[in-house]
N, C-alpha and C positions, 0 to 999 in steps of 0.2 A: 561621526556625531557622538558626543559624549552620552554616556548612559543616562545621566540625570535629565538631559534634554528630551529624552524619549518618553518621559513620564506621562505627559498629556496625551501623546499619541497612543500610548498603550491603554490609557483610560478610555479613550474613544473606542478603541477596538474591543475592549471588554464589554462596553455597552452593546455593541453590535452582536457580540457572541451571546449576551444575555437575551437579546431579542430572539435570536434563533433558538436558544435552548428552551424557551417557554412554549414553543410550538408542540403540537402533539407528535408522538414518536413514530406513528405508523405501525406500531405493534399493539396499539390499543391502550396505551398508557399516556395520561396527561400529567405533565410535571406540575405539581401543586406549588405555586410560588410562595404561598403562605407557609408551606411545610418545609421549605428550603431555607438554609442560611444564605445571606447575601454572597453571591459568587465572587464579588470583588473584595470581600473581607479577607485580610491576610491570613486569618486562622483557617481559611478554607483552601489556601494555596498548597500545592504540592511542594514537598521539601526540595525538589530540584529546580523550582521556578527561577529563583534568583540566579542560580548558576547557569541556567539556560540563557537568561537575559545577558549575563556577563559574557557568555561564550560568543555572542553576536558581535562583540567588540574585536574579536580576533580576525585577522585577515583570512579570507576564504581559502587561499592556498595553504596557509599555515595550518588552518583548522583541518583541512582534508588530510594533510600529512600526519598530524597528530592522531586523527581518527584511525588511520591504518595501524599506528603503534598501539592504540587502545585495544583495537580488535585482536591484535596478536597477543597482548597480555591476557586478555580474557580467554582466548582459545587455548593458550599454552600454559597458563597457570591456574586460572579459576576453573575451567572446564575439567581438567584432570582431577582436581580435588572433588568436584561434584560426581564425576564418574566413579571414583573409588568409593566415595561415601554411599552412593546408591547401590553400587555393587555389594558393599558390605551389608546394607539393609536387606537386599534380596538374599544374600548368602545366609544371613542370620535367620531369616524365615525358613529357608530351605534346609537348615541343619536338621530339622525334624524329619524331613523326607530322607535325607542321607543317613541319619541315625537309625531309622526304621529298617534300613537294609541290613543292619547288623543285629545286635541283641538288645536294642533299646526297649522294645515291648516286653521281652521276656524278663529282663533284669528288673523292670519296674512292676511286673505283674499286671500289665494292662490287658483287660479282657473286654469282650463285647464292644460297646460303642465308646469306650474310654479313650481310645486313640483318636476318634473323631472329635471328642470334646477337647483333647489336648491340642488338636489342630485348630479348633475354632476359638479357644479361649483367648489366644493372642489378639484376635480381632475384636473381642469384647473390650479389651483394654484400649485398642486403637479407636473403637467406636466412641467410647466415653471421652477420650482425650483429644479427638481431632478438632472439634470446635474451639475448646480452650486454647489449643495450640495455634490455630489460625489467628485468634485474637492477640495472643502473646507475640506472634510473628509481626503483627502490625505495630505493636507497642514497643517491643524490645529490639535490640540489635540482632539481626539474623544470625551472625557468626557466633555470638556468645550463647544464644539459646540452643542452636543446633549442636554446637560443640559440646555443651554440657550433656545434652540428651544422648548424643552418640557415645560419649564416655560412659554414661550410665547404662546404656543397653549392652555395652561391652562387658561391664562388671556383672550384669545379670546373666550373660551367656557363660561367663566363667563360673558363676554360681550353679549353673546346671550340672557341673561336674560332680557336685556333692548330693544331688537329689537321690532319694531312696524309694519314693513311692509317688503315686498318682497325685496326691494333694500338693506335694512340693512342686511338682512340674506345673500344675495349674496356676499356683501363685506367681511363680517366676515368669511364666509366659504371659500372664495377664499384664504385669508391669512392663515386660518387654514390649508388648504391643502399645502400651501407653507412651513409652519412651520413643518408639519409632514413628508415632503418629505425626511428628513434625516434619520429617524429612521430605516426603513428597510435596506437601504444600510449600515448604521453604524453597525447594529447588524450582518449583513452578514459578513462584513469585520472583525469585532471583533471576531466572531466565528472562522473565518479562521486563525487568528493569535494567538488565545489563546488555541484552542483544536486541536488534531490530526485529520486527515481526517477520520479515523475510528470512532472518537467520535462525529464528527460534525453533522451528520444527526439527532441523538437523541437529541443533545442540541438544534438544530434548531427546532425540533419538540416540545420541551418544550416551547420555547419562541414564535415561530410562531403559534403553536397550540392554543395560547391564543385567537385566533379568536373565537373558540368555547367557551372558558371560558368567554369571554366578552358577548356572547349571553346568556350563562347560568346565570351569575351573573347580567348582565345588565338587562335582562328581569325581574329577581326577584326584583332587586332594583327599576326598573321603575314601577313595579306592586305595590310595597310598597309605593313609593312616590305618586303614582297616587291616593291613598286613603287618602292622606293628603288634606283635603278640607278647613281647616281654614287657616287664614293668607293671606297676600297680593299676594303671588306667586302661580301661577297655577302649576299643576303637571309637565308639560313639562319644565317650568322654573326651578323647583327644580332639575330636572334631569340634566340640563345643569350646574346649580350652583354646584351640588355635584361633578360631573365629572371634572369640571374646577378646583376646589380647590384641589382635590386629584392630578391632573396632575401637577399643579404648584409646589406643595410641593415635588413631586417626581423628578421634574426637578432640584430642589436645591440639592437633595440627589445625583443624577447622577453627577452633576457638581463637587462635592467634593469627592465622594467615588469611582466612576467607573474608571477602568483603561483605559487610552488612548492607552497604549501598555504594554506588559509584562515587559519592561525594566525600567519603571518609576513608577509602581504602588506602592502606599504608604504602602500597606498591605503585600508586598513581602519583605523578607529579601534579602540582596545582593546575597546570594547563590541561593535563590529561583528565583530571576530574571534571573540568568544564566541558571538555569535548565528549567525554563519556555520557554526560547528560544530554548534550546537543545531539548525539548520534541517535538517541531513542525518541526524538521529538515526533517522528512519524508514526510511532506506535499509538499515539493518542490515548495512552494509559498512564502517563506520568512516570514518576519514580517511586515515591512513597509518601504517604500521609498518615500520621499516627493517630489522628482523631477519628473516633468511631461515629459515623453519620447514620443515624437510624433511618432516615428517609431512603437511603440506598438499600437497606435491608428490605424495607417495605416494597421498594421498586422491584427487587429480586423476585418476590412472590408473584408479581404481575408480569414477569418476563417468561414467556414459554420456553426459553432456552434452559431455564432451571429444571424444568420437569423432564426435558429430553436428557439432560445430563444425569439427573437422579436415576431415571429408569435404565439408561444405558449402563450406569456405574454398577447397579445391582446385578445386572446380567453379566457384566464383565468380571465382577467379583466372584460370582458362582463359577464361571468358566476358569478363572485363575485358581480357585481352591482345589481344582483337580490335580494341581502340581504336587500336592502332599501325598497323592496316591500313585504317583508314577512308579515308584519302587514296587508297590503292591501289584500293579498291573503287570510289570515285567516278571515278577515272581510267579504270577498266575499263568503267564505265557510259557513258563518252564525255565526261566533263567535263574541261576543261583545268585546269592547276595552280591558277590564280587562282580559278576557279569552284568547284573541289573544296573549297577552304578555306571559302568562303562557304556552301557547302551543308552544312557541319557545324554552322553556327549554330543551326538549329532543334533538332537533337538535344541540344545543350547546354541550350537553353531548356527542353525537355521534361524533362530530368533534374532541373534545378533545381526546376521546378514539382512533379514527382512526389515528390521528396525532402521538400520542405516540406509538401506535402499529407499525405504519409504520416506525417511527424513530428507534424503538428497533430492528425490523427485519433487516433493512438495515445496522444498526451498527454492527450487529452480524453475518450477512450472506453475503458472497461476491456476487457481481454481481446481486443484486436484486433491485437496485434503479429504473431502467427503467420499469421493469415489475410491481413494486409496484405503480409507477406513473400511469401506464395504468389502472391497476385494480381500482385505486382510482376514476376514472371517471365513472365507470360502474354504481354504485348506483344512481348517479345523473341523468344519462340517463334514467334508469328505472323509477325514480321518475317523470321525465318530461312526459314520455309516459303515466304514470298513471294519471297525472293531465289532460292530453288531453283526455283520454279515459273514466275516471270514471264520473258518474253523480254526481250532487251536493248533492244528498241524502246520499252519502257515505262520510259523514263528516270526520270520523276518518281516513279512508283510504286516503283521500286527504291530511289530516294533515301529515300522515306518509310519503307520497310522498314528501312533503315539507321538512320533517326532513332529508330525504336522500340527499338533495342538499348539506347539510353541510359536508358530508363525503369527497367531493373532496378537502377539505382543506389539506388533506394529500398529494395530488398531487402538490399543491402550495409549501408546505414545502420542498418536495424532489426536485422539480425543482429548487428552490433557492439553495438547498444544492448542486445540480449538478454544479452550477456556482462556488460556493466556493471551491469545490473539484477539478474542471477540468479546471480552467483558471488560469494560472500563469503569472507573470509579473504584478507589482502593477498598472501601468497605464492601462494596458490591462484589468485587473480584475475590476478596478474602472469603466472603460468604459462599460464593460459588465453589471455590476451591474446597472449603470445609464440607459443603454438601456433597461434592463429588467423592471425597475420601470417606465421608460417613457412610454413604450408600454402597461404596465399594467394599467397606468393611462388613456391612450387612450381608452382602453377597458372599463374602469369604466365610462368614459364620454359617450361613445356610448350606452352602455347597457341600461340605464334608458329610452331611447327614443324608445326602442323596446316595452315598456309597454304603449300601447295606451289606454287612459282613457276610450274610448267608448267600449273597449273589456273586461272590468271588468265583472265578477270576474275571468275569466280564462286567459285573456290576451294571446290569442292563437298565435298571431304573436311572442310574446316573448317566449312562451313555445316551439314552433316549432324551433325557432332560437337557443335557448339554447340546445335543444336536439341534433341538428345538430352539435353544437360546441363541445359537449362532444365527439362525434365521431371523429371530426377533431383533437381534442387534443390527443386522443389515437394514431392516425396515426402519428402525428408530433413527439410524444414521442418515438414511435417505430423507426422511421427513424433516430432520434437523436442518439438513442442507437446503431443502426447499423453503423453509421459513426464513432463513437468512438471505437466500437469493431473492425472495420476494421483497424483503425489506430494502435490500440494496437497490432494486429496481425502482421502488417508491422514492427513495432518497435521490437517486440519480435524476428522476423526472422533475423533482422539485428544484434541482439546480443548487449551486453554491455561490453565494455572493461575497463571501469573505475572502480577503487576501490570504496568500499562503502563510505569511508571517503571523497573521492573526490566528489562523488555524493552528499553527505550531504552538503559539503561546497558550491557546485554549487547552492544549494537551497537558499543561502543567497547572491546571486549575481544578483537578479532581472532579471533573464532570463524568457522568456515566455515559455509556454508549447510547442510551435513550436521549440524554440531554444534548450531546454533541452531534449535531446534524452533519458534520464533516466526517464522522466515523463511518467506515464501510466494513462490513463483515467479511472475513477471510474464509472462503469455502473450498 
């Protein structure tokens, strides 16, 4: 059947979809038809809708064969670019931790809480820039925006080589945080438009799990550079110089090679572009829509998922901020500067393994995301109890307790994956992503001030607070899962009268998860 002959059929289907979307959501929100633009208006359509409709003209066997080729290109070209970029963003953040193992504090004359301020200021920049970044990611080509920002933060890292005092560090790290604010949201949004919902958690585990890889490689790199004693630059300056140069070069690669969307990627053939859009029809989140729809932001505030995400993100940000004090912990346990860096290698390895294992399990087993998130917090809680209870003579045991802290990275990965999989409507999803990263930054700002200098080497205020937060995170995750499970049950009881083709087409109309009654939450 020719594409043009389908027009009347598609119009009828859209009317049916519209009838469904005006029903109450089951989460206590009624869609205000007077507040919405007409869903059949072309200006409301997802940018991938026409390509999805064109993909239906391909023979099913041909389409399936092309889909395999598309997936291979995404996994072996796009995913490695994302992995390295996120690895660098984590490495850039951890350069402060690695530098503190050498003479960074002494050379800059940092005293009292100044190091805590240096650790936190990056997140102030992140906090201010995260919402503007998510808006720009919706409006601008992802590759161009992220490429420029990655290059810029590389230049800022190189600039750290010349800092002489506290004020200089604060300014550079503030702008570094602002530049890095785009990378997490960009990769979350790119994952949601390039891979299917079933594929997303494992792919996110690969690129987000690079927090552990950055600890693993960064510790080894910093240890090696720390033994370079000749030349004008000190070890911590070499660390910043090396990470800065690599980041700037990778930013250039992202700018020219990374796909801003599947419809325009230079490495896809015309047929592959069509099938890349067709592949993600089941996500029910479309590809991209550049128009900001204010009703979706208003809907976000009436969605309980937003408040679960915000509270969970604050807690995880505080937990994550402890990574800036790993070198200080190891030093307090009796390890010298060189050994304290090497002792961080096992923690990085554990984080990588945990993230990939969690991503694999949730990609291949239904309804395991929430339970895996909850389990991911348990080792960290046990480790904090161990740090509080063990005497300083048990050096190796205390080190193992610190290694356990890295495992909760799997919970961060899967919490981010929950947003990608369970929030539909482009403006709404961008708003959720921005909220998650904003509150994560708030947590990272607050966290360092739990580490009171006079409480070294155990930092008991921080240890007790972090142990409590692990428990809070488990409770929040459980409640989050129950809310989504209840909504799925309600929607299943109502039944679904639309055909599969109509449901797929609705996925490219920028409907929110409240509006689209065919949407089911992934838990």
